[in-house]
N, CA and C atoms of all chains as a GROMACS GRO file, in nm:
protein
  576
    1MET      N    1  -1.188  -0.624  -1.598
    1MET     CA    2  -1.182  -0.483  -1.560
    1MET      C    3  -1.096  -0.468  -1.434
    2SER      N    4  -1.012  -0.368  -1.429
    2SER     CA    5  -0.922  -0.352  -1.314
    2SER      C    6  -1.001  -0.302  -1.192
    3LYS      N    7  -0.934  -0.312  -1.077
    3LYS     CA    8  -0.996  -0.270  -0.949
    3LYS      C    9  -1.034  -0.122  -0.956
    4LEU      N   10  -0.943  -0.040  -1.011
    4LEU     CA   11  -0.968   0.103  -1.019
    4LEU      C   12  -1.084   0.132  -1.114
    5GLU      N   13  -1.087   0.060  -1.227
    5GLU     CA   14  -1.195   0.087  -1.322
    5GLU      C   15  -1.330   0.042  -1.264
    6LYS      N   16  -1.329  -0.072  -1.193
    6LYS     CA   17  -1.454  -0.117  -1.129
    6LYS      C   18  -1.504  -0.010  -1.034
    7CYS      N   19  -1.412   0.054  -0.963
    7CYS     CA   20  -1.449   0.158  -0.867
    7CYS      C   21  -1.509   0.278  -0.941
    8ILE      N   22  -1.449   0.318  -1.053
    8ILE     CA   23  -1.499   0.431  -1.131
    8ILE      C   24  -1.640   0.400  -1.182
    9VAL      N   25  -1.659   0.280  -1.233
    9VAL     CA   26  -1.792   0.239  -1.282
    9VAL      C   27  -1.892   0.235  -1.166
   10ALA      N   28  -1.848   0.185  -1.051
   10ALA     CA   29  -1.937   0.176  -0.934
   10ALA      C   30  -1.980   0.314  -0.886
   11LEU      N   31  -1.890   0.410  -0.892
   11LEU     CA   32  -1.924   0.548  -0.851
   11LEU      C   33  -2.039   0.600  -0.937
   12VAL      N   34  -2.027   0.580  -1.067
   12VAL     CA   35  -2.132   0.628  -1.159
   12VAL      C   36  -2.262   0.553  -1.131
   13GLU      N   37  -2.253   0.424  -1.106
   13GLU     CA   38  -2.374   0.344  -1.082
   13GLU      C   39  -2.446   0.388  -0.954
   14VAL      N   40  -2.368   0.416  -0.848
   14VAL     CA   41  -2.430   0.461  -0.722
   14VAL      C   42  -2.500   0.595  -0.745
   15PHE      N   43  -2.434   0.685  -0.818
   15PHE     CA   44  -2.495   0.816  -0.847
   15PHE      C   45  -2.625   0.796  -0.926
   16GLU      N   46  -2.618   0.710  -1.029
   16GLU     CA   47  -2.737   0.684  -1.114
   16GLU      C   48  -2.852   0.631  -1.029
   17GLU      N   49  -2.820   0.538  -0.940
   17GLU     CA   50  -2.922   0.471  -0.858
   17GLU      C   51  -3.002   0.574  -0.778
   18TYR      N   52  -2.932   0.670  -0.718
   18TYR     CA   53  -3.002   0.765  -0.630
   18TYR      C   54  -3.049   0.890  -0.706
   19ALA      N   55  -2.978   0.932  -0.809
   19ALA     CA   56  -3.018   1.052  -0.885
   19ALA      C   57  -3.137   1.020  -0.976
   20GLY      N   58  -3.157   0.891  -0.999
   20GLY     CA   59  -3.262   0.851  -1.095
   20GLY      C   60  -3.401   0.849  -1.036
   21LYS      N   61  -3.414   0.886  -0.910
   21LYS     CA   62  -3.546   0.868  -0.846
   21LYS      C   63  -3.644   0.977  -0.888
   22ASP      N   64  -3.595   1.097  -0.920
   22ASP     CA   65  -3.690   1.201  -0.966
   22ASP      C   66  -3.665   1.225  -1.115
   23GLU      N   67  -3.728   1.331  -1.170
   23GLU     CA   68  -3.722   1.346  -1.315
   23GLU      C   69  -3.581   1.389  -1.359
   24ASP      N   70  -3.506   1.460  -1.272
   24ASP     CA   71  -3.372   1.503  -1.314
   24ASP      C   72  -3.270   1.394  -1.279
   25LYS      N   73  -3.242   1.311  -1.377
   25LYS     CA   74  -3.154   1.195  -1.355
   25LYS      C   75  -3.007   1.237  -1.346
   26MET      N   76  -2.980   1.366  -1.376
   26MET     CA   77  -2.839   1.409  -1.383
   26MET      C   78  -2.794   1.479  -1.255
   27LYS      N   79  -2.886   1.494  -1.160
   27LYS     CA   80  -2.852   1.564  -1.036
   27LYS      C   81  -2.914   1.491  -0.916
   28LEU      N   82  -2.846   1.500  -0.804
   28LEU     CA   83  -2.903   1.449  -0.678
   28LEU      C   84  -2.974   1.566  -0.610
   29SER      N   85  -3.103   1.545  -0.579
   29SER     CA   86  -3.173   1.645  -0.498
   29SER      C   87  -3.128   1.625  -0.353
   30ASN      N   88  -3.164   1.716  -0.266
   30ASN     CA   89  -3.127   1.699  -0.124
   30ASN      C   90  -3.183   1.570  -0.068
   31ALA      N   91  -3.308   1.540  -0.107
   31ALA     CA   92  -3.372   1.417  -0.057
   31ALA      C   93  -3.295   1.294  -0.106
   32GLU      N   94  -3.258   1.296  -0.235
   32GLU     CA   95  -3.185   1.181  -0.292
   32GLU      C   96  -3.048   1.167  -0.226
   33LEU      N   97  -2.984   1.280  -0.199
   33LEU     CA   98  -2.852   1.276  -0.132
   33LEU      C   99  -2.868   1.216   0.008
   34GLY      N  100  -2.975   1.257   0.077
   34GLY     CA  101  -2.999   1.202   0.211
   34GLY      C  102  -3.016   1.051   0.206
   35GLU      N  103  -3.090   1.004   0.103
   35GLU     CA  104  -3.110   0.859   0.088
   35GLU      C  105  -2.978   0.789   0.057
   36LEU      N  106  -2.895   0.853  -0.026
   36LEU     CA  107  -2.766   0.793  -0.064
   36LEU      C  108  -2.680   0.778   0.062
   37VAL      N  109  -2.672   0.885   0.142
   37VAL     CA  110  -2.588   0.881   0.263
   37VAL      C  111  -2.641   0.773   0.357
   38LYS      N  112  -2.774   0.767   0.372
   38LYS     CA  113  -2.834   0.667   0.460
   38LYS      C  114  -2.808   0.525   0.408
   39GLY      N  115  -2.825   0.509   0.278
   39GLY     CA  116  -2.814   0.376   0.219
   39GLY      C  117  -2.671   0.328   0.202
   40GLN      N  118  -2.580   0.423   0.180
   40GLN     CA  119  -2.444   0.382   0.143
   40GLN      C  120  -2.339   0.411   0.252
   41LEU      N  121  -2.370   0.501   0.343
   41LEU     CA  122  -2.264   0.543   0.436
   41LEU      C  123  -2.304   0.535   0.583
   42SER      N  124  -2.427   0.489   0.610
   42SER     CA  125  -2.472   0.498   0.750
   42SER      C  126  -2.391   0.406   0.841
   43GLU      N  127  -2.365   0.282   0.796
   43GLU     CA  128  -2.287   0.195   0.888
   43GLU      C  129  -2.141   0.191   0.845
   44SER      N  130  -2.094   0.297   0.786
   44SER     CA  131  -1.958   0.287   0.728
   44SER      C  132  -1.854   0.325   0.831
   45LYS      N  133  -1.727   0.302   0.792
   45LYS     CA  134  -1.615   0.337   0.880
   45LYS      C  135  -1.585   0.486   0.868
   46ILE      N  136  -1.662   0.554   0.784
   46ILE     CA  137  -1.635   0.697   0.767
   46ILE      C  138  -1.677   0.767   0.896
   47ASP      N  139  -1.590   0.849   0.947
   47ASP     CA  140  -1.616   0.921   1.072
   47ASP      C  141  -1.736   1.016   1.053
   48PRO      N  142  -1.843   1.005   1.136
   48PRO     CA  143  -1.965   1.086   1.118
   48PRO      C  144  -1.937   1.236   1.113
   49GLU      N  145  -1.841   1.282   1.195
   49GLU     CA  146  -1.808   1.426   1.194
   49GLU      C  147  -1.750   1.465   1.058
   50GLU      N  148  -1.658   1.378   1.007
   50GLU     CA  149  -1.595   1.400   0.875
   50GLU      C  150  -1.704   1.404   0.768
   51LEU      N  151  -1.799   1.311   0.778
   51LEU     CA  152  -1.907   1.302   0.679
   51LEU      C  153  -1.990   1.430   0.681
   52LYS      N  154  -2.025   1.476   0.804
   52LYS     CA  155  -2.106   1.599   0.817
   52LYS      C  156  -2.032   1.718   0.756
   53ASP      N  157  -1.903   1.725   0.785
   53ASP     CA  158  -1.821   1.836   0.737
   53ASP      C  159  -1.816   1.835   0.584
   54VAL      N  160  -1.791   1.718   0.526
   54VAL     CA  161  -1.777   1.707   0.381
   54VAL      C  162  -1.912   1.733   0.313
   55LEU      N  163  -2.020   1.688   0.378
   55LEU     CA  164  -2.154   1.709   0.321
   55LEU      C  165  -2.188   1.858   0.309
   56GLN      N  166  -2.140   1.934   0.409
   56GLN     CA  167  -2.172   2.077   0.404
   56GLN      C  168  -2.107   2.147   0.285
   57LYS      N  169  -1.996   2.088   0.234
   57LYS     CA  170  -1.923   2.155   0.124
   57LYS      C  171  -1.958   2.094  -0.012
   58ILE      N  172  -2.051   1.999  -0.015
   58ILE     CA  173  -2.071   1.922  -0.138
   58ILE      C  174  -2.133   2.006  -0.250
   59ASP      N  175  -2.227   2.093  -0.218
   59ASP     CA  176  -2.298   2.168  -0.322
   59ASP      C  177  -2.218   2.295  -0.354
   60LYS      N  178  -2.109   2.277  -0.430
   60LYS     CA  179  -2.013   2.387  -0.450
   60LYS      C  180  -2.078   2.506  -0.520
   61ASN      N  181  -2.169   2.484  -0.616
   61ASN     CA  182  -2.225   2.602  -0.684
   61ASN      C  183  -2.358   2.646  -0.620
   62ARG      N  184  -2.389   2.585  -0.505
   62ARG     CA  185  -2.506   2.625  -0.424
   62ARG      C  186  -2.635   2.633  -0.505
   63ASP      N  187  -2.655   2.536  -0.592
   63ASP     CA  188  -2.782   2.538  -0.668
   63ASP      C  189  -2.885   2.445  -0.603
   64GLY      N  190  -2.852   2.394  -0.482
   64GLY     CA  191  -2.949   2.310  -0.412
   64GLY      C  192  -2.953   2.168  -0.464
   65GLN      N  193  -2.864   2.140  -0.561
   65GLN     CA  194  -2.859   2.004  -0.616
   65GLN      C  195  -2.712   1.962  -0.626
   66VAL      N  196  -2.691   1.832  -0.641
   66VAL     CA  197  -2.553   1.782  -0.648
   66VAL      C  198  -2.529   1.720  -0.784
   67SER      N  199  -2.437   1.778  -0.859
   67SER     CA  200  -2.404   1.724  -0.992
   67SER      C  201  -2.309   1.605  -0.974
   68TYR      N  202  -2.283   1.533  -1.084
   68TYR     CA  203  -2.190   1.419  -1.073
   68TYR      C  204  -2.051   1.469  -1.034
   69LYS      N  205  -2.012   1.584  -1.089
   69LYS     CA  206  -1.880   1.640  -1.056
   69LYS      C  207  -1.870   1.664  -0.904
   70GLU      N  208  -1.974   1.726  -0.847
   70GLU     CA  209  -1.972   1.752  -0.702
   70GLU      C  210  -1.973   1.621  -0.623
   71PHE      N  211  -2.049   1.524  -0.670
   71PHE     CA  212  -2.056   1.393  -0.602
   71PHE      C  213  -1.918   1.325  -0.604
   72SER      N  214  -1.850   1.328  -0.718
   72SER     CA  215  -1.720   1.258  -0.728
   72SER      C  216  -1.616   1.327  -0.639
   73GLN      N  217  -1.628   1.459  -0.627
   73GLN     CA  218  -1.534   1.532  -0.538
   73GLN      C  219  -1.567   1.501  -0.391
   74PHE      N  220  -1.695   1.484  -0.361
   74PHE     CA  221  -1.741   1.444  -0.226
   74PHE      C  222  -1.680   1.308  -0.190
   75VAL      N  223  -1.686   1.214  -0.282
   75VAL     CA  224  -1.631   1.080  -0.255
   75VAL      C  225  -1.479   1.087  -0.240
   76ALA      N  226  -1.415   1.169  -0.323
   76ALA     CA  227  -1.268   1.184  -0.312
   76ALA      C  228  -1.233   1.236  -0.172
   77GLN      N  229  -1.310   1.333  -0.123
   77GLN     CA  230  -1.282   1.389   0.011
   77GLN      C  231  -1.308   1.285   0.120
   78LEU      N  232  -1.416   1.210   0.107
   78LEU     CA  233  -1.444   1.105   0.206
   78LEU      C  234  -1.329   1.004   0.209
   79SER      N  235  -1.280   0.970   0.090
   79SER     CA  236  -1.173   0.869   0.086
   79SER      C  237  -1.043   0.925   0.144
   80GLN      N  238  -1.023   1.056   0.131
   80GLN     CA  239  -0.904   1.117   0.194
   80GLN      C  240  -0.915   1.104   0.346
   81GLY      N  241  -1.035   1.124   0.399
   81GLY     CA  242  -1.057   1.110   0.544
   81GLY      C  243  -1.032   0.967   0.588
   82TYR      N  244  -1.077   0.874   0.506
   82TYR     CA  245  -1.059   0.730   0.536
   82TYR      C  246  -0.910   0.695   0.534
   83PHE      N  247  -0.837   0.750   0.431
   83PHE     CA  248  -0.693   0.724   0.419
   83PHE      C  249  -0.619   0.781   0.539
   84LYS      N  250  -0.658   0.906   0.575
   84LYS     CA  251  -0.590   0.973   0.689
   84LYS      C  252  -0.611   0.890   0.815
   85LYS      N  253  -0.736   0.846   0.835
   85LYS     CA  254  -0.768   0.770   0.954
   85LYS      C  255  -0.685   0.641   0.958
   86LYS      N  256  -0.668   0.582   0.841
   86LYS     CA  257  -0.598   0.453   0.834
   86LYS      C  258  -0.448   0.472   0.857
   87TYR      N  259  -0.391   0.582   0.808
   87TYR     CA  260  -0.246   0.595   0.810
   87TYR      C  261  -0.192   0.695   0.910
   88CYS      N  262  -0.262   0.809   0.917
   88CYS     CA  263  -0.188   0.917   0.980
   88CYS      C  264  -0.215   0.930   1.129
   89LYS      N  265  -0.339   0.915   1.169
   89LYS     CA  266  -0.372   0.956   1.304
   89LYS      C  267  -0.304   1.092   1.322
   90ASP      N  268  -0.182   1.102   1.388
   90ASP     CA  269  -0.127   1.238   1.399
   90ASP      C  270   0.014   1.244   1.338
   91LYS      N  271   0.056   1.125   1.278
   91LYS     CA  272   0.194   1.120   1.229
   91LYS      C  273   0.218   1.222   1.118
   92CYS      N  274   0.121   1.237   1.023
   92CYS     CA  275   0.163   1.314   0.905
   92CYS      C  276   0.073   1.434   0.883
   93LYS      N  277   0.064   1.521   0.982
   93LYS     CA  278  -0.017   1.643   0.966
   93LYS      C  279   0.037   1.724   0.849
   94GLY      N  280  -0.054   1.763   0.751
   94GLY     CA  281  -0.014   1.853   0.642
   94GLY      C  282   0.071   1.785   0.537
   95LYS      N  283   0.099   1.653   0.545
   95LYS     CA  284   0.186   1.590   0.444
   95LYS      C  285   0.105   1.536   0.329
   96ASN      N  286  -0.030   1.512   0.352
   96ASN     CA  287  -0.097   1.447   0.235
   96ASN      C  288  -0.198   1.539   0.170
   97MET      N  289  -2.072  -0.429   0.366
   97MET     CA  290  -2.019  -0.299   0.325
   97MET      C  291  -2.092  -0.254   0.198
   98SER      N  292  -2.131  -0.128   0.192
   98SER     CA  293  -2.207  -0.079   0.076
   98SER      C  294  -2.116  -0.066  -0.047
   99LYS      N  295  -2.180  -0.049  -0.161
   99LYS     CA  296  -2.106  -0.036  -0.288
   99LYS      C  297  -2.012   0.085  -0.282
  100LEU      N  298  -2.063   0.195  -0.226
  100LEU     CA  299  -1.982   0.318  -0.220
  100LEU      C  300  -1.864   0.298  -0.126
  101GLU      N  301  -1.891   0.232  -0.011
  101GLU     CA  302  -1.781   0.213   0.083
  101GLU      C  303  -1.676   0.118   0.025
  102LYS      N  304  -1.722   0.014  -0.045
  102LYS     CA  305  -1.626  -0.078  -0.110
  102LYS      C  306  -1.536  -0.001  -0.206
  103CYS      N  307  -1.596   0.095  -0.275
  103CYS     CA  308  -1.520   0.174  -0.372
  103CYS      C  309  -1.418   0.261  -0.299
  104ILE      N  310  -1.457   0.322  -0.188
  104ILE     CA  311  -1.366   0.407  -0.110
  104ILE      C  312  -1.249   0.322  -0.059
  105VAL      N  313  -1.278   0.203  -0.008
  105VAL     CA  314  -1.173   0.113   0.042
  105VAL      C  315  -1.084   0.070  -0.074
  106ALA      N  316  -1.144   0.041  -0.189
  106ALA     CA  317  -1.066  -0.005  -0.305
  106ALA      C  318  -0.970   0.104  -0.353
  107LEU      N  319  -1.016   0.229  -0.350
  107LEU     CA  320  -0.930   0.341  -0.392
  107LEU      C  321  -0.803   0.344  -0.306
  108VAL      N  322  -0.821   0.331  -0.174
  108VAL     CA  323  -0.706   0.334  -0.083
  108VAL      C  324  -0.616   0.213  -0.110
  109GLU      N  325  -0.677   0.097  -0.134
  109GLU     CA  326  -0.597  -0.025  -0.158
  109GLU      C  327  -0.515  -0.013  -0.286
  110VAL      N  328  -0.574   0.043  -0.391
  110VAL     CA  329  -0.500   0.058  -0.517
  110VAL      C  330  -0.382   0.153  -0.495
  111PHE      N  331  -0.407   0.262  -0.424
  111PHE     CA  332  -0.298   0.358  -0.395
  111PHE      C  333  -0.188   0.289  -0.315
  112GLU      N  334  -0.227   0.213  -0.213
  112GLU     CA  335  -0.129   0.143  -0.129
  112GLU      C  336  -0.045   0.047  -0.212
  113GLU      N  337  -0.113  -0.026  -0.302
  113GLU     CA  338  -0.046  -0.128  -0.383
  113GLU      C  339   0.069  -0.066  -0.463
  114TYR      N  340   0.044   0.049  -0.524
  114TYR     CA  341   0.145   0.108  -0.612
  114TYR      C  342   0.238   0.204  -0.537
  115ALA      N  343   0.190   0.272  -0.434
  115ALA     CA  344   0.277   0.366  -0.360
  115ALA      C  345   0.372   0.289  -0.268
  116GLY      N  346   0.339   0.163  -0.245
  116GLY     CA  347   0.418   0.085  -0.149
  116GLY      C  348   0.546   0.027  -0.206
  117LYS      N  349   0.572   0.055  -0.333
  117LYS     CA  350   0.686  -0.014  -0.397
  117LYS      C  351   0.819   0.048  -0.356
  118ASP      N  352   0.822   0.176  -0.323
  118ASP     CA  353   0.951   0.233  -0.279
  118ASP      C  354   0.940   0.268  -0.132
  119GLU      N  355   1.038   0.339  -0.077
  119GLU     CA  356   1.038   0.357   0.068
  119GLU      C  357   0.928   0.454   0.112
  120ASP      N  358   0.888   0.548   0.026
  120ASP     CA  359   0.781   0.641   0.067
  120ASP      C  360   0.644   0.581   0.032
  121LYS      N  361   0.586   0.517   0.130
  121LYS     CA  362   0.459   0.446   0.109
  121LYS      C  363   0.340   0.543   0.102
  122MET      N  364   0.366   0.673   0.131
  122MET     CA  365   0.255   0.769   0.137
  122MET      C  366   0.241   0.849   0.007
  123LYS      N  367   0.330   0.824  -0.087
  123LYS     CA  368   0.327   0.901  -0.212
  123LYS      C  369   0.355   0.810  -0.331
  124LEU      N  370   0.297   0.845  -0.444
  124LEU     CA  371   0.330   0.775  -0.568
  124LEU      C  372   0.441   0.853  -0.638
  125SER      N  373   0.551   0.783  -0.668
  125SER     CA  374   0.655   0.846  -0.751
  125SER      C  375   0.604   0.844  -0.895
  126ASN      N  376   0.674   0.914  -0.984
  126ASN     CA  377   0.633   0.912  -1.125
  126ASN      C  378   0.632   0.769  -1.180
  127ALA      N  379   0.735   0.694  -1.141
  127ALA     CA  380   0.744   0.554  -1.190
  127ALA      C  381   0.626   0.472  -1.139
  128GLU      N  382   0.593   0.491  -1.011
  128GLU     CA  383   0.480   0.414  -0.954
  128GLU      C  384   0.348   0.455  -1.018
  129LEU      N  385   0.334   0.585  -1.046
  129LEU     CA  386   0.212   0.634  -1.113
  129LEU      C  387   0.202   0.572  -1.253
  130GLY      N  388   0.315   0.565  -1.322
  130GLY     CA  389   0.316   0.504  -1.456
  130GLY      C  390   0.271   0.360  -1.450
  131GLU      N  391   0.320   0.289  -1.346
  131GLU     CA  392   0.282   0.147  -1.332
  131GLU      C  393   0.132   0.136  -1.300
  132LEU      N  394   0.083   0.228  -1.216
  132LEU     CA  395  -0.059   0.225  -1.179
  132LEU      C  396  -0.146   0.245  -1.303
  133VAL      N  397  -0.111   0.345  -1.384
  133VAL     CA  398  -0.189   0.374  -1.506
  133VAL      C  399  -0.184   0.254  -1.599
  134LYS      N  400  -0.066   0.196  -1.613
  134LYS     CA  401  -0.050   0.080  -1.702
  134LYS      C  402  -0.130  -0.039  -1.648
  135GLY      N  403  -0.118  -0.062  -1.519
  135GLY     CA  404  -0.183  -0.180  -1.459
  135GLY      C  405  -0.332  -0.166  -1.440
  136GLN      N  406  -0.378  -0.042  -1.419
  136GLN     CA  407  -0.520  -0.025  -1.382
  136GLN      C  408  -0.604   0.042  -1.490
  137LEU      N  409  -0.540   0.112  -1.583
  137LEU     CA  410  -0.621   0.192  -1.676
  137LEU      C  411  -0.589   0.168  -1.823
  138SER      N  412  -0.495   0.078  -1.850
  138SER     CA  413  -0.451   0.067  -1.990
  138SER      C  414  -0.561   0.014  -2.081
  139GLU      N  415  -0.636  -0.089  -2.034
  139GLU     CA  416  -0.742  -0.138  -2.125
  139GLU      C  417  -0.878  -0.085  -2.084
  140SER      N  418  -0.877   0.034  -2.025
  140SER     CA  419  -1.005   0.079  -1.968
  140SER      C  420  -1.088   0.154  -2.072
  141LYS      N  421  -1.212   0.184  -2.033
  141LYS     CA  422  -1.301   0.262  -2.121
  141LYS      C  423  -1.269   0.411  -2.109
  142ILE      N  424  -1.169   0.443  -2.026
  142ILE     CA  425  -1.136   0.583  -2.011
  142ILE      C  426  -1.070   0.631  -2.140
  143ASP      N  427  -1.116   0.740  -2.190
  143ASP     CA  428  -1.065   0.795  -2.316
  143ASP      C  429  -0.917   0.834  -2.298
  144PRO      N  430  -0.825   0.779  -2.381
  144PRO     CA  431  -0.681   0.804  -2.364
  144PRO      C  432  -0.646   0.953  -2.359
  145GLU      N  433  -0.715   1.034  -2.440
  145GLU     CA  434  -0.688   1.180  -2.442
  145GLU      C  435  -0.726   1.241  -2.307
  146GLU      N  436  -0.842   1.196  -2.257
  146GLU     CA  437  -0.891   1.243  -2.125
  146GLU      C  438  -0.789   1.204  -2.018
  147LEU      N  439  -0.740   1.081  -2.026
  147LEU     CA  440  -0.644   1.031  -1.927
  147LEU      C  441  -0.517   1.115  -1.929
  148LYS      N  442  -0.468   1.142  -2.050
  148LYS     CA  443  -0.344   1.220  -2.065
  148LYS      C  444  -0.365   1.360  -2.004
  149ASP      N  445  -0.478   1.418  -2.035
  149ASP     CA  446  -0.510   1.553  -1.988
  149ASP      C  447  -0.516   1.556  -1.835
  150VAL      N  448  -0.585   1.459  -1.776
  150VAL     CA  449  -0.601   1.455  -1.630
  150VAL      C  450  -0.467   1.426  -1.562
  151LEU      N  451  -0.386   1.340  -1.627
  151LEU     CA  452  -0.254   1.306  -1.570
  151LEU      C  453  -0.165   1.430  -1.559
  152GLN      N  454  -0.176   1.518  -1.659
  152GLN     CA  455  -0.090   1.638  -1.656
  152GLN      C  456  -0.125   1.728  -1.536
  153LYS      N  457  -0.249   1.717  -1.487
  153LYS     CA  458  -0.288   1.807  -1.377
  153LYS      C  459  -0.280   1.739  -1.241
  154ILE      N  460  -0.232   1.614  -1.237
  154ILE     CA  461  -0.244   1.536  -1.113
  154ILE      C  462  -0.156   1.591  -1.001
  155ASP      N  463  -0.034   1.631  -1.035
  155ASP     CA  464   0.062   1.673  -0.931
  155ASP      C  465   0.040   1.821  -0.898
  156LYS      N  466  -0.068   1.849  -0.824
  156LYS     CA  467  -0.112   1.987  -0.802
  156LYS      C  468  -0.004   2.072  -0.733
  157ASN      N  469   0.071   2.017  -0.640
  157ASN     CA  470   0.170   2.101  -0.572
  157ASN      C  471   0.308   2.087  -0.636
  158ARG      N  472   0.312   2.019  -0.752
  158ARG     CA  473   0.435   2.009  -0.832
  158ARG      C  474   0.557   1.966  -0.750
  159ASP      N  475   0.537   1.868  -0.664
  159ASP     CA  476   0.654   1.821  -0.588
  159ASP      C  477   0.710   1.694  -0.653
  160GLY      N  478   0.661   1.661  -0.771
  160GLY     CA  479   0.715   1.544  -0.842
  160GLY      C  480   0.662   1.414  -0.788
  161GLN      N  481   0.569   1.424  -0.692
  161GLN     CA  482   0.510   1.301  -0.636
  161GLN      C  483   0.360   1.321  -0.626
  162VAL      N  484   0.287   1.211  -0.610
  162VAL     CA  485   0.141   1.220  -0.603
  162VAL      C  486   0.095   1.173  -0.465
  163SER      N  487   0.033   1.264  -0.390
  163SER     CA  488  -0.019   1.227  -0.258
  163SER      C  489  -0.153   1.156  -0.275
  164TYR      N  490  -0.206   1.100  -0.164
  164TYR     CA  491  -0.336   1.034  -0.175
  164TYR      C  492  -0.444   1.136  -0.214
  165LYS      N  493  -0.436   1.257  -0.159
  165LYS     CA  494  -0.532   1.362  -0.194
  165LYS      C  495  -0.533   1.387  -0.345
  166GLU      N  496  -0.412   1.400  -0.402
  166GLU     CA  497  -0.402   1.426  -0.547
  166GLU      C  498  -0.454   1.305  -0.626
  167PHE      N  499  -0.424   1.185  -0.577
  167PHE     CA  500  -0.470   1.063  -0.645
  167PHE      C  501  -0.623   1.055  -0.643
  168SER      N  502  -0.684   1.085  -0.529
  168SER     CA  503  -0.831   1.072  -0.519
  168SER      C  504  -0.899   1.177  -0.608
  169GLN      N  505  -0.837   1.294  -0.621
  169GLN     CA  506  -0.893   1.397  -0.710
  169GLN      C  507  -0.877   1.356  -0.856
  170PHE      N  508  -0.765   1.288  -0.886
  170PHE     CA  509  -0.740   1.234  -1.022
  170PHE      C  510  -0.849   1.134  -1.058
  171VAL      N  511  -0.881   1.044  -0.964
  171VAL     CA  512  -0.984   0.943  -0.991
  171VAL      C  513  -1.121   1.010  -1.006
  172ALA      N  514  -1.148   1.112  -0.923
  172ALA     CA  515  -1.275   1.185  -0.935
  172ALA      C  516  -1.287   1.245  -1.076
  173GLN      N  517  -1.178   1.303  -1.125
  173GLN     CA  518  -1.181   1.365  -1.259
  173GLN      C  519  -1.200   1.258  -1.367
  174LEU      N  520  -1.131   1.146  -1.355
  174LEU     CA  521  -1.148   1.038  -1.453
  174LEU      C  522  -1.293   0.991  -1.454
  175SER      N  523  -1.352   0.980  -1.335
  175SER     CA  524  -1.489   0.929  -1.330
  175SER      C  525  -1.586   1.032  -1.388
  176GLN      N  526  -1.552   1.162  -1.378
  176GLN     CA  527  -1.636   1.264  -1.441
  176GLN      C  528  -1.633   1.248  -1.593
  177GLY      N  529  -1.513   1.217  -1.645
  177GLY     CA  530  -1.501   1.194  -1.790
  177GLY      C  531  -1.582   1.072  -1.833
  178TYR      N  532  -1.576   0.970  -1.751
  178TYR     CA  533  -1.650   0.846  -1.781
  178TYR      C  534  -1.801   0.874  -1.778
  179PHE      N  535  -1.845   0.953  -1.677
  179PHE     CA  536  -1.988   0.988  -1.664
  179PHE      C  537  -2.034   1.069  -1.784
  180LYS      N  538  -1.950   1.167  -1.821
  180LYS     CA  539  -1.983   1.253  -1.937
  180LYS      C  540  -1.998   1.169  -2.061
  181LYS      N  541  -1.901   1.079  -2.078
  181LYS     CA  542  -1.901   0.996  -2.199
  181LYS      C  543  -2.029   0.911  -2.202
  182LYS      N  544  -2.067   0.863  -2.085
  182LYS     CA  545  -2.182   0.773  -2.078
  182LYS      C  546  -2.313   0.850  -2.101
  183TYR      N  547  -2.320   0.975  -2.054
  183TYR     CA  548  -2.448   1.046  -2.056
  183TYR      C  549  -2.457   1.157  -2.158
  184CYS      N  550  -2.351   1.234  -2.163
  184CYS     CA  551  -2.373   1.362  -2.228
  184CYS      C  552  -2.347   1.360  -2.378
  185LYS      N  553  -2.234   1.298  -2.415
  185LYS     CA  554  -2.187   1.322  -2.551
  185LYS      C  555  -2.197   1.473  -2.570
  186ASP      N  556  -2.301   1.531  -2.636
  186ASP     CA  557  -2.300   1.677  -2.645
  186ASP      C  558  -2.428   1.738  -2.587
  187LYS      N  559  -2.512   1.649  -2.529
  187LYS     CA  560  -2.641   1.699  -2.480
  187LYS      C  561  -2.625   1.802  -2.370
  188CYS      N  562  -2.530   1.780  -2.276
  188CYS     CA  563  -2.537   1.865  -2.157
  188CYS      C  564  -2.406   1.940  -2.136
  189LYS      N  565  -2.362   2.013  -2.237
  189LYS     CA  566  -2.239   2.093  -2.224
  189LYS      C  567  -2.256   2.190  -2.107
  190GLY      N  568  -2.157   2.190  -2.012
  190GLY     CA  569  -2.157   2.288  -1.904
  190GLY      C  570  -2.264   2.261  -1.798
  191LYS      N  571  -2.343   2.149  -1.807
  191LYS     CA  572  -2.449   2.133  -1.707
  191LYS      C  573  -2.401   2.052  -1.587
  192ASN      N  574  -2.289   1.975  -1.606
  192ASN     CA  575  -2.257   1.888  -1.489
  192ASN      C  576  -2.130   1.930  -1.420
   0.00000   0.00000   0.00000
């Protein structure tokens, strides 16, 4: 399996692991999301301010739960922050 | 490093690997994107029709190149297709 495919499979597995704790296995409750962030991102290189900002926008349809679609977009945004931090600092404002 | 963070780092590394082939290391050219799809997704469980569909929408600002932001959104969409395939088949139309 390629690196990219392993990552896609891992994303689904992480979601399953935390969304599976209550009866609705297809959504992350707020509590499950909190556990995921604590378990998966607490000691990460992700900037805490960036994480807080992205977390506030995660529940796009405001139903109080996080679907897989919302979760995958959350991860995409976190990775954009990580990429920016790694490459841009201030070199490429608005280019990516 | 957690599973989720490894995936975030891997996403950036895959982008770097293929975007780094020409002088613009911050963008994937069409040729580089083609190589990435061939190298990373050709034997994958990703449904070829789904892949084709998502690829057509990847270049959101239509500048003929793929930024990291566009790439991370592309991967998020692919993983949504993979999640749907794994869970829904037809059980949860419109729920995720």
